[in-house]
C-alpha positions in Angstrom: 15.6 -13.3 105.8 12.8 -10.8 105.3 9.3 -11.9 106.3 6.3 -10.6 104.3 3.0 -11.2 105.9 0.5 -11.5 103.0 -2.9 -10.0 102.4 -4.7 -10.8 99.2 -7.4 -8.2 98.5 -10.9 -8.8 97.3 -13.6 -6.1 97.9 -11.4 -4.4 100.5 -11.2 -7.6 102.5 -8.3 -9.9 103.3 -9.0 -13.2 101.5 -7.1 -16.5 100.8 -7.7 -18.8 97.9 -7.0 -22.5 97.7 -4.6 -23.2 94.8 -5.5 -19.9 93.2 -9.2 -21.0 92.8 -11.5 -17.9 92.9 -14.3 -20.3 93.9 -12.5 -21.4 97.1 -12.3 -18.3 99.1 -11.9 -17.6 102.9 -12.4 -14.0 104.1 -10.5 -12.8 107.1 -11.8 -9.2 107.6 -10.7 -5.7 106.9 -7.4 -5.5 105.2 -6.1 -2.2 106.8 -7.0 -3.5 110.2 -5.1 -6.7 109.6 -2.1 -4.8 108.3 -2.0 -2.6 111.4 -2.1 -5.8 113.5 0.8 -7.2 111.6 2.8 -4.1 112.4 1.9 -4.2 116.0 3.2 -7.8 116.1 6.6 -6.7 114.7 6.3 -6.9 111.0 8.5 -4.5 109.0 7.2 -5.4 105.5 3.9 -6.6 104.0 2.9 -8.3 100.7 -0.3 -7.1 99.1 -2.0 -8.6 96.1 -5.0 -7.1 94.4 -6.9 -10.3 93.4 -9.8 -8.4 91.9 -7.2 -6.4 89.9 -5.4 -9.5 88.7 -8.7 -10.9 87.4 -9.7 -7.6 85.8 -6.4 -6.8 84.3 -6.2 -3.5 86.0 -5.7 -2.4 89.7 -8.9 -2.0 91.7 -7.4 -1.6 95.1 -4.6 1.0 94.5 -6.2 3.5 97.0 -6.4 0.8 99.7 -2.8 -0.2 99.1 -1.7 3.4 99.3 -3.7 3.8 102.6 -2.0 0.7 104.0 1.4 2.2 103.1 0.5 5.6 104.6 -1.1 4.2 107.8 1.4 1.6 108.7 4.7 2.9 107.3 5.7 -0.7 106.4 7.8 -1.7 103.4 5.0 -2.6 100.9 5.4 -4.9 98.0 2.2 -5.0 95.9 0.9 -6.3 92.7 -2.2 -7.6 90.9 -3.2 -6.3 87.5 0.0 -4.3 86.9 0.0 -4.6 83.1 0.8 -1.1 81.8 3.2 1.8 82.4 0.5 4.0 83.8 -0.2 1.6 86.6 3.5 1.3 87.4 3.7 5.1 87.6 0.6 5.2 89.9 2.3 2.7 92.2 5.5 4.7 92.2 3.6 7.8 92.9 1.8 6.2 95.8 5.1 5.4 97.4 4.9 1.6 97.0 8.4 0.2 97.8 8.3 -2.8 95.4 6.0 -3.3 92.5 5.2 -6.8 91.4 4.4 -7.6 87.8 3.5 -11.0 86.4 3.7 -12.6 83.0 3.4 -9.3 81.2 7.2 -9.3 81.8 7.4 -12.3 79.5 4.8 -11.2 76.9 5.8 -7.6 76.1 9.5 -6.9 76.0 9.2 -3.2 75.1 6.7 -2.7 78.0 9.1 -4.4 80.4 11.9 -2.1 79.4 9.6 0.9 80.0 8.7 -0.4 83.4 12.3 -1.0 84.4 13.2 2.5 83.2 10.4 4.0 85.3 10.6 1.9 88.5 14.2 0.6 88.5 15.0 -1.8 91.2 11.5 -1.3 92.7 10.3 -3.6 89.9 10.1 -7.3 90.7 8.5 -10.2 88.8 6.1 -12.6 90.5 6.2 -16.0 88.8 3.3 -18.3 89.7 3.8 -21.9 88.6 2.0 -25.2 88.6 3.9 -28.3 87.8 6.8 -26.2 86.8 4.8 -24.2 84.2 4.3 -20.4 84.7 0.6 -19.5 85.0 -1.0 -16.3 83.7 -4.1 -14.1 84.1 -4.4 -14.4 87.9 -3.5 -18.2 87.7 -6.3 -18.8 85.3 -4.2 -19.9 82.3 -1.0 -21.8 81.6 1.8 -20.2 79.6 4.4 -21.6 77.3 7.2 -20.9 79.8 8.9 -23.2 82.2 9.8 -21.5 85.5 13.5 -21.9 85.2 13.6 -20.7 81.6 11.5 -17.6 82.5 13.8 -16.7 85.3 16.9 -17.0 83.1 15.3 -14.8 80.4 14.2 -12.1 82.9 17.6 -11.9 84.6 19.1 -11.2 81.1 16.5 -8.3 80.8 17.6 -6.8 84.1 15.2 -8.1 86.7 16.9 -8.6 90.0 14.1 -9.7 92.3 11.7 -12.6 91.9 8.8 -14.0 93.9 7.9 -17.6 93.2 4.6 -19.1 94.2 3.9 -22.8 93.8 0.2 -22.6 93.2 -0.3 -26.3 94.1 0.8 -25.4 97.6 -0.7 -21.9 98.0 -3.4 -21.8 100.7 -3.0 -25.6 101.3 -0.9 -25.4 104.5 1.4 -28.2 103.2 4.8 -26.5 103.4 6.8 -24.7 100.6 8.6 -26.3 97.6 12.0 -26.2 99.3 13.8 -28.3 96.7 12.3 -26.3 93.8 13.3 -23.0 95.5 16.8 -24.2 96.1 17.2 -25.0 92.3 16.0 -21.5 91.4 18.6 -19.6 93.4 21.0 -17.4 91.3 23.9 -15.3 92.3 23.1 -11.6 92.6 19.3 -12.3 92.4 16.9 -11.8 95.3 14.4 -14.7 95.6 11.3 -14.6 97.7 9.4 -17.8 98.5 5.6 -17.9 98.6 3.0 -20.6 98.8 2.5 -23.2 101.5 4.7 -21.6 104.3 2.9 -22.9 107.3 5.2 -23.7 110.3 8.2 -22.2 112.0 10.1 -25.2 110.7 9.2 -24.2 107.1 10.6 -20.7 107.7 13.7 -22.1 109.3 14.3 -24.4 106.3 13.9 -21.5 103.9 16.4 -19.5 105.8 18.7 -22.4 105.8 18.8 -22.8 102.0 19.4 -19.0 101.6 16.1 -17.5 100.7 16.1 -13.7 100.8 12.4 -13.5 101.8 9.3 -15.5 102.6 5.6 -14.7 102.2 3.2 -16.1 104.7 -0.6 -15.7 104.3 -3.2 -18.1 105.5 -1.2 -19.5 108.5 -0.9 -16.0 110.0 -4.4 -15.0 109.1 -6.1 -18.0 110.7 -3.8 -17.8 113.8 -2.2 -21.2 113.3 1.2 -19.5 113.2 2.5 -16.8 115.4 4.0 -13.8 113.6 6.2 -12.9 116.6 7.6 -16.5 116.7 8.3 -16.5 113.0 10.0 -13.1 113.1 12.4 -14.5 115.8 13.4 -17.2 113.3 13.9 -14.7 110.5 
């Protein structure tokens, strides 16, 4: 199982939100410095989300994300505000390994086809859900899609990698939605768990049910979980 230490970006800093609430922020310092520390501790990949970009609807930290890729050499999956083909092309041009798009994948079929054509298997869809309903606009609005129906639809369109975040658990240090993740598994599809991963036991359980990857944010940033210890489990 691949581990993705997470850095959410606001104003160039690493930040974590509680349940996607922009009013409940905790800052952890310079994002590039933290990314380098993750690499020193053994990380081979990193998960970067441009929260300012997600709120604005366009990327605001592309240069920082590109710098993190260049300075660390880590496998970088990144997203936040990726809502047009020009942004996808910019991420591809910056050498980003995986590009995360959100509910634009469900809202604009023609654009999704363009993105897949341009980015291929580098394109992945991040689905953020609350009570089984996919959320949009940086977790600010509810959509008409259930999580499972959205995944089935996007698989048919050609998406092969999904990241699922349970917003009710994100930043709450309460453990991941293991049962929900187990139900979402599909043959031939890569599924990455995000939200609430807090302990070594959480990571071991995700590996046990066959998750392809896990994203861990706050627990690594605040030091309550050792990256080196988690990597041994993975």
